[in-house]
C-alpha positions as CSV (number, residue, x, y, z in Angstrom):
1,M,-12.9,45.1,-12.5
2,G,-14.9,42.0,-11.1
3,R,-16.0,41.4,-7.5
4,I,-14.3,38.5,-5.2
5,F,-16.7,36.4,-2.8
6,I,-14.7,35.1,0.5
7,S,-16.6,32.3,2.5
8,A,-14.2,30.8,5.9
9,G,-16.0,27.6,5.2
10,H,-16.6,25.7,8.7
11,G,-19.7,24.6,8.6
12,G,-22.1,27.5,9.6
13,I,-25.3,27.0,11.9
14,E,-26.2,23.4,11.0
15,Q,-28.9,22.1,13.7
16,G,-29.5,24.7,15.9
17,G,-25.4,24.2,16.9
18,R,-22.4,26.0,15.4
19,D,-20.5,23.9,13.2
20,L,-16.8,24.8,13.9
21,G,-15.3,22.0,11.4
22,A,-12.1,20.6,12.3
23,I,-11.1,20.6,15.9
24,A,-7.7,19.5,16.8
25,G,-4.4,21.3,18.8
26,G,-6.7,23.3,20.9
27,T,-8.3,25.0,18.0
28,T,-11.3,25.0,15.4
29,E,-11.0,25.1,11.4
30,A,-13.5,27.8,12.6
31,Q,-11.7,30.0,14.2
32,Q,-8.8,30.0,11.9
33,M,-10.4,30.6,9.0
34,I,-12.3,33.3,9.8
35,L,-8.4,34.7,11.1
36,L,-7.5,33.6,7.9
37,R,-9.7,35.4,6.4
38,D,-9.8,38.9,8.3
39,Q,-6.1,39.3,6.8
40,I,-7.3,38.4,3.1
41,V,-10.0,40.7,3.1
42,P,-8.1,43.8,3.6
43,E,-5.1,42.8,2.2
44,L,-7.4,43.0,-1.0
45,R,-8.9,45.9,-0.2
46,S,-5.6,47.6,0.0
47,R,-4.9,46.9,-3.6
48,G,-8.3,48.4,-4.6
49,F,-10.3,44.7,-5.6
50,E,-13.9,45.0,-3.6
51,V,-14.3,42.5,-1.8
52,L,-17.5,41.0,-0.5
53,S,-16.5,38.8,3.0
54,V,-19.8,36.1,3.1
55,P,-21.6,36.1,7.3
56,D,-20.4,33.8,9.6
57,D,-23.9,33.0,11.0
58,L,-24.9,31.7,7.6
59,S,-24.9,27.3,6.6
60,S,-23.4,25.7,3.8
61,A,-26.2,26.3,1.4
62,E,-27.4,29.8,3.1
63,S,-24.0,31.0,2.4
64,I,-24.1,30.0,-1.5
65,Q,-27.8,31.5,-1.7
66,W,-26.0,35.0,0.1
67,I,-23.3,34.6,-2.9
68,N,-25.6,34.0,-5.8
69,A,-28.4,36.8,-5.0
70,R,-25.2,39.3,-5.1
71,S,-23.8,37.6,-8.0
72,R,-21.9,40.2,-11.0
73,P,-20.8,38.9,-14.3
74,G,-17.2,39.2,-13.6
75,D,-16.9,38.2,-9.7
76,V,-15.0,35.6,-8.6
77,A,-15.8,33.3,-5.2
78,L,-13.1,31.3,-3.1
79,E,-13.7,29.2,0.0
80,I,-11.1,28.7,2.4
81,H,-11.2,25.3,4.7
82,L,-8.9,23.0,6.4
83,G,-8.9,19.7,6.1
84,S,-8.5,16.8,8.7
85,S,-8.2,13.3,8.6
86,P,-7.4,10.5,11.0
87,N,-4.1,9.5,10.1
88,P,-2.1,12.6,11.6
89,S,0.3,12.5,9.0
90,V,-1.4,13.5,5.8
91,R,-1.0,17.3,4.8
92,G,-0.6,19.8,2.0
93,T,-2.5,22.6,0.4
94,A,-5.1,21.7,-2.4
95,V,-7.9,23.5,-4.3
96,Y,-10.9,22.0,-5.8
97,Y,-12.7,23.2,-8.9
98,I,-15.8,21.5,-10.9
99,A,-15.2,18.5,-13.0
100,N,-14.4,18.8,-16.9
101,N,-13.9,22.6,-16.6
102,T,-10.5,23.1,-17.8
103,E,-10.2,26.6,-16.9
104,R,-11.3,26.4,-14.0
105,K,-8.5,23.9,-13.2
106,N,-6.0,27.0,-14.7
107,H,-7.3,29.1,-12.1
108,A,-7.5,26.7,-9.1
109,E,-3.2,25.9,-9.6
110,L,-2.9,29.5,-10.2
111,I,-4.0,30.0,-6.4
112,L,-1.8,27.2,-5.9
113,L,1.4,28.6,-7.0
114,A,1.2,31.8,-5.2
115,L,0.4,30.2,-2.2
116,L,3.0,28.2,-2.4
117,R,5.1,31.2,-3.2
118,R,5.1,32.5,0.2
119,L,4.8,29.3,1.6
120,P,7.2,26.5,0.0
121,Q,6.9,24.5,3.2
122,L,3.5,23.9,2.7
123,P,3.0,20.2,0.0
124,N,1.3,20.9,-2.5
125,R,-1.7,18.7,-3.4
126,G,-2.8,20.5,-6.2
127,A,-5.6,21.1,-7.9
128,K,-8.3,18.4,-7.9
129,Q,-12.0,17.7,-9.7
130,D,-14.5,18.1,-6.9
131,T,-15.2,14.5,-7.9
132,A,-12.1,13.3,-6.2
133,T,-14.0,14.1,-2.9
134,G,-15.9,11.4,-0.4
135,M,-19.5,12.7,-2.0
136,G,-17.9,13.2,-5.7
137,F,-19.2,16.7,-5.5
138,L,-19.0,19.9,-4.3
139,S,-21.5,22.4,-3.5
140,F,-19.9,25.5,-3.4
141,T,-18.3,24.8,-6.9
142,R,-21.6,23.2,-8.4
143,D,-24.4,25.5,-7.2
144,T,-22.6,28.6,-7.0
145,I,-23.1,30.6,-10.1
146,L,-20.5,32.3,-10.8
147,P,-16.8,30.9,-11.0
148,S,-16.0,29.3,-7.4
149,L,-12.9,27.6,-5.9
150,L,-12.9,25.5,-2.6
151,M,-9.5,25.6,-0.9
152,E,-8.0,23.6,1.2
153,V,-5.1,25.3,3.2
154,G,-3.4,22.5,4.6
155,Y,-4.7,20.2,7.4
156,L,-5.4,20.9,11.0
157,T,-4.7,17.2,12.1
158,N,-1.4,17.5,11.0
159,P,1.4,19.4,13.8
160,E,3.4,20.7,11.0
161,D,0.3,22.3,8.9
162,R,-1.0,23.7,12.4
163,F,2.0,25.3,13.0
164,I,1.7,27.2,9.7
165,I,-1.6,28.2,9.7
166,Q,-1.4,30.0,13.3
167,N,2.1,31.4,12.8
168,R,2.4,32.0,9.4
169,R,-1.1,33.6,8.7
170,R,0.5,36.6,7.7
171,E,2.6,34.6,4.5
172,M,-0.5,32.3,4.0
173,A,-3.1,35.2,4.2
174,L,-0.7,37.6,1.6
175,G,-0.4,34.2,-1.1
176,I,-4.0,33.7,-1.3
177,A,-4.5,37.4,-2.1
178,D,-2.1,37.1,-4.9
179,G,-3.7,34.3,-6.2
180,L,-7.3,35.9,-5.6
181,A,-5.9,39.2,-7.3
182,A,-4.6,37.0,-10.5
183,W,-7.9,35.2,-10.4
184,S,-10.3,38.1,-10.5
185,R,-8.1,39.7,-13.3
186,A,-8.0,36.8,-16.0
187,V,-11.7,36.5,-15.5
188,S,-13.0,40.2,-15.2
189,G,-14.3,40.9,-18.7
190,T,-15.0,37.5,-19.7
191,E,-18.9,37.1,-19.5
192,P,-21.4,39.0,-20.8
193,T,-22.1,42.3,-18.9
194,N,-25.7,43.1,-20.6
195,G,-28.2,40.9,-19.3
196,T,-30.3,42.1,-22.9
197,D,-27.3,41.4,-25.0
198,V,-26.1,38.2,-23.5
199,T,-24.4,35.8,-26.3
200,Y,-23.1,32.3,-25.2
201,P,-20.5,30.8,-27.0
202,A,-22.2,27.4,-28.9
203,I,-20.7,23.7,-28.3
204,N,-20.7,20.5,-29.7
205,I,-22.5,17.7,-28.3
206,K,-21.7,14.2,-28.7
207,I,-23.2,11.0,-27.4
208,N,-21.9,7.9,-27.2
209,N,-19.9,9.2,-30.1
210,Q,-22.7,10.4,-32.3
211,T,-23.2,13.8,-32.8
212,Y,-26.5,15.2,-31.0
213,G,-28.3,17.4,-33.2
214,E,-28.4,20.2,-30.8
215,Q,-25.8,22.2,-29.3
216,G,-24.8,23.6,-26.5
217,I,-23.4,26.7,-25.0
218,I,-20.4,27.9,-22.5
219,V,-21.6,29.7,-19.8
220,N,-18.6,30.7,-16.7
221,N,-16.6,28.1,-18.8
222,N,-18.9,25.7,-18.0
223,A,-21.1,23.3,-20.4
224,Y,-24.3,23.5,-20.8
225,I,-26.8,21.2,-22.5
226,P,-30.2,21.6,-23.4
227,I,-32.4,19.8,-20.7
228,D,-34.2,18.1,-23.4
229,L,-31.4,16.2,-23.9
230,A,-31.5,15.0,-20.1
231,D,-35.1,13.9,-20.9
232,R,-33.9,11.8,-23.6
233,L,-31.6,10.0,-21.5
234,G,-34.0,9.4,-19.0
235,V,-32.5,12.0,-16.3
236,D,-35.3,14.4,-14.7
237,L,-33.3,17.3,-13.7
238,T,-37.0,19.7,-13.9
239,T,-37.3,18.2,-9.9
240,I,-33.6,18.7,-8.5
241,P,-33.2,21.3,-6.1
242,G,-29.9,23.4,-6.8
243,I,-30.3,22.7,-10.4
244,R,-29.6,25.6,-12.3
245,R,-31.6,26.2,-14.9
246,L,-30.7,28.5,-17.3
247,Q,-33.2,30.3,-19.9
248,Y,-31.1,31.4,-23.2
249,R,-33.1,32.3,-26.6
250,G,-36.0,30.0,-25.7
251,V,-34.4,27.0,-24.6
252,V,-33.6,25.6,-20.8
253,Y,-30.1,24.4,-20.0
254,V,-28.4,22.5,-17.2
255,K,-24.9,21.8,-16.7
256,A,-23.8,19.2,-18.4
257,I,-21.7,18.1,-15.2
258,E,-25.2,17.3,-13.3
259,L,-25.5,14.1,-15.2
260,R,-22.7,12.1,-13.5
261,D,-24.8,11.5,-10.6
262,Y,-27.1,9.6,-13.0
263,N,-24.1,7.6,-14.3
264,I,-23.6,9.9,-17.4
265,S,-19.9,10.5,-18.0
266,V,-19.1,14.0,-18.8
267,G,-16.2,14.9,-20.6
268,W,-14.9,17.7,-22.9
269,D,-12.4,17.9,-25.7
270,A,-11.2,21.1,-25.7
271,A,-9.8,20.7,-29.6
272,T,-13.5,20.8,-31.3
273,R,-15.5,22.4,-28.6
274,T,-17.5,19.6,-27.7
275,V,-19.0,17.5,-24.6
276,I,-18.6,14.4,-24.6
277,L,-21.3,12.4,-23.1
278,R,-21.2,8.5,-22.5
279,S,-23.7,6.2,-20.9
280,I,-23.0,2.6,-18.5
281,L,-22.9,0.5,-21.9
282,Q,-21.4,-2.5,-20.2
283,I,-24.0,-2.4,-17.2
284,C,-27.3,-2.9,-17.2
285,P,-29.6,-0.1,-15.8
286,G,-30.6,-0.2,-12.8
287,Q,-28.5,-2.6,-11.5
288,I,-25.0,-0.6,-10.4
289,D,-26.3,-0.2,-7.3
290,R,-27.4,-3.7,-6.3
291,I,-25.2,-5.6,-4.1
292,M,-25.7,-8.9,-5.2
293,A,-24.9,-8.5,-9.0
294,H,-21.7,-9.7,-10.8
295,G,-18.8,-7.1,-11.1
296,N,-17.5,-5.9,-14.0
297,T,-13.7,-4.6,-13.7
298,S,-10.6,-6.9,-14.2
299,E,-8.1,-7.6,-11.6
300,V,-5.9,-5.0,-13.6
301,Q,-8.6,-2.3,-13.8
302,L,-8.8,-2.7,-9.9
303,M,-4.9,-2.5,-9.3
304,M,-4.4,0.3,-11.6
305,F,-7.6,1.9,-10.1
306,L,-5.9,1.8,-6.7
307,K,-2.5,2.5,-7.4
308,A,-3.7,5.8,-9.1
309,N,-5.2,7.0,-5.9
310,N,-2.6,5.6,-3.6
311,E,1.0,4.9,-5.3
312,D,2.3,2.7,-1.8
313,A,-1.4,0.3,-1.5
314,L,0.4,-2.4,-3.6
315,A,3.4,-2.7,-1.8
316,Q,1.6,-3.1,1.4
317,F,-1.6,-5.8,-0.1
318,P,-0.6,-6.5,-3.5
319,D,-3.1,-9.2,-3.8
320,L,-6.2,-7.2,-2.2
321,P,-7.8,-6.5,-5.7
322,K,-7.9,-10.7,-6.8
323,L,-9.0,-10.9,-3.4
324,Y,-11.9,-9.4,-3.7
325,R,-12.7,-10.7,-7.2
326,E,-12.4,-14.1,-5.7
327,E,-14.1,-13.9,-2.6
328,A,-17.0,-12.0,-3.6
329,A,-17.4,-14.5,-7.0
330,I,-17.7,-17.4,-4.1
331,E,-21.2,-15.3,-2.5
332,G,-22.5,-13.8,-5.3
333,V,-21.8,-10.0,-4.0
334,N,-20.7,-7.6,-6.8
335,Y,-16.9,-6.8,-6.1
336,D,-16.8,-3.5,-7.7
337,I,-19.4,-2.3,-4.9
338,A,-17.7,-4.5,-2.4
339,F,-14.0,-2.9,-3.6
340,S,-15.5,0.7,-3.6
341,Q,-16.3,0.0,0.3
342,A,-13.3,-0.5,1.2
343,M,-11.9,2.5,0.0
344,V,-14.2,4.3,1.5
345,E,-13.3,2.7,5.2
346,T,-9.6,2.5,4.7
347,N,-8.8,5.8,2.7
348,F,-7.6,3.9,0.1
349,L,-5.7,2.0,2.3
350,R,-3.9,4.7,4.4
351,F,-6.2,4.1,7.2
352,G,-6.1,5.7,10.2
353,G,-7.9,6.6,13.2
354,D,-8.8,3.2,14.8
355,L,-8.3,0.9,11.5
356,K,-4.4,-0.4,11.5
357,P,-3.5,-2.3,8.3
358,S,-2.1,-5.3,10.7
359,Q,-6.0,-5.6,11.5
360,N,-6.4,-6.6,8.0
361,N,-10.1,-4.7,8.5
362,F,-11.0,-3.4,5.0
363,G,-14.4,-2.8,5.6
364,G,-14.5,-1.1,8.9
365,L,-16.4,-4.4,10.9
366,G,-17.1,-4.2,14.5
367,S,-16.1,-7.0,17.0
368,V,-18.5,-8.6,19.3
369,G,-17.8,-6.8,22.4
370,G,-17.2,-3.5,21.6
371,D,-13.5,-3.5,21.1
372,P,-12.9,0.0,19.9
373,E,-10.1,-1.0,17.2
374,G,-13.0,-3.6,15.6
375,A,-12.2,-6.7,14.6
376,T,-9.2,-8.1,13.6
377,F,-8.1,-10.9,10.9
378,P,-5.8,-13.0,10.6
379,S,-5.0,-12.9,6.6
380,A,-5.8,-10.3,4.4
381,R,-8.3,-12.8,2.2
382,L,-10.0,-13.8,5.6
383,G,-10.3,-9.8,6.1
384,V,-11.8,-9.5,2.8
385,R,-14.0,-12.8,3.0
386,A,-15.6,-11.4,6.6
387,H,-16.2,-8.0,4.4
388,I,-18.3,-9.5,1.7
389,Q,-20.4,-12.0,4.2
390,Q,-21.6,-9.0,5.9
391,L,-22.2,-7.5,2.8
392,K,-24.7,-10.7,2.1
393,A,-26.0,-10.9,5.0
394,Y,-27.4,-6.8,4.4
395,A,-28.2,-7.3,0.8
396,S,-29.4,-11.4,1.0
397,L,-31.6,-13.5,2.2
398,E,-29.6,-16.3,0.7
399,P,-26.8,-18.9,2.9
400,L,-23.2,-18.4,2.4
401,V,-21.5,-21.0,0.8
402,Q,-18.3,-20.5,2.9
403,E,-17.8,-20.9,6.7
404,V,-18.9,-17.9,8.5
405,V,-15.8,-15.7,9.9
406,S,-17.8,-12.3,10.1
407,P,-18.2,-11.7,13.5
408,R,-21.3,-9.7,13.4
409,F,-22.9,-11.9,10.7
410,R,-26.1,-13.2,13.1
411,F,-27.0,-10.0,14.1
412,V,-27.6,-8.4,10.7
413,T,-31.7,-8.7,9.5
414,R,-31.1,-10.4,6.8
415,G,-31.6,-8.7,3.2
416,I,-32.8,-5.6,4.8
417,A,-30.1,-3.7,2.5
418,P,-30.2,-4.4,-0.9
419,L,-28.8,-1.2,-2.5
420,I,-26.2,1.1,-1.5
421,Q,-27.5,3.8,-0.6
422,Q,-29.7,1.5,2.3
423,L,-26.4,1.4,3.7
424,S,-26.4,4.6,5.2
425,G,-27.3,4.5,8.9
426,R,-27.2,1.0,9.1
427,W,-23.1,0.2,8.1
428,S,-22.4,3.5,9.0
429,A,-23.6,6.6,11.4
430,D,-23.0,8.7,8.3
431,L,-26.5,9.5,6.1
432,N,-24.4,9.9,3.1
433,Y,-22.5,6.7,3.6
434,G,-24.1,5.1,0.2
435,D,-23.3,8.2,-1.7
436,R,-19.5,8.5,-1.0
437,I,-19.2,4.4,-2.3
438,M,-21.4,5.5,-5.1
439,A,-18.8,8.4,-5.8
440,V,-15.5,6.0,-5.6
441,L,-17.5,3.7,-7.9
442,R,-18.8,6.5,-10.4
443,R,-14.6,6.7,-10.3
444,L,-13.6,3.5,-10.7
445,Y,-15.8,2.8,-14.1
446,E,-14.8,6.3,-15.2
447,S,-11.5,5.1,-14.8
448,A,-11.9,1.0,-16.3
449,G,-13.3,3.1,-19.7
450,F,-17.5,2.0,-18.7
451,F,-18.7,5.5,-19.5
């Protein structure tokens, strides 16, 4: 039987100080996840499982390295977390898995159902691909060699979830242990155990509907492709830290999903055992992250994407996709980028924190004078217009077509940030801000069928 790795995810040691993760209700994510893990581990050991607990003084990257250095075929790894949100009504449990891995999705659902059998009071937020996260990926699901999942057991910022986490810890531990036991049994023995006689199943590869002349392989239920294929697509993965390279029968392979960050769609056809790669055909190369450009989606595609991520969003702002297309076109701004940024700033119009729907502030714009709630606009159209104008201030030297309504337009050094990534540290203090916008933009284009 394989072993089980458990990490109490809370950030570890970062920049010389302990990252306690989410903080709410007089407690921290770190404290609660360590207490929960310390009940899961002995429970699993009492059932005969070998469990390895990741040390708490490691950073996220060090935790993954610690697991990889000790991993063996048949092992599995789970990291437990607590969510946090500026909106205290957000709650529930979810499990994240590496995108496009049907087998791992089944494992995620296995753990979710086991927990919910013990604690049916917890809302089920579902098994989710790691592409649905703010950054568009999770290091724990991508970089861990063995099969891995990341579980948000609840939201520390929600009073009901916090009560369950603190007062029903035993039931929660038993539910997670039930799921881990079932997952471990499902995975054990499914991977080769002899390093010299390893045989990985072959899979087919299609690129833009054309069959590729070489095959890929399946490792831990993940599709791997020859690195030569990445080179042919113009993607250099050889210098990227954290990319796992696997040499098998004289060929170097990499995970197909790694291509997604280079605007290549990665899909899987289970019936034909084919990994399907598509590049963005409708969008000019080098233009996807340029703020001053044409948008590519239709109003209907924007509406469907918004509704898929928040089914109630259009009830309050039914014309928002139309407004972004119209206002951005006037100023020459890429409305796909502006709309994606608005989704990041408002959490798909759920708002929360300082921003309120009544402010019609979709870009997180500040006001002159430092109003703690930020800027407020009299209508959704003017709120969108201000957002577009502020983007143009950063991305272009051209004058505005319409009268200025963005309160801080005049304070921007014009043209300082023509690309999405250059908004990081400027529009937001978050140095990953551009990555978060790009993650939403890629999901938008995937949903629209552009790649």
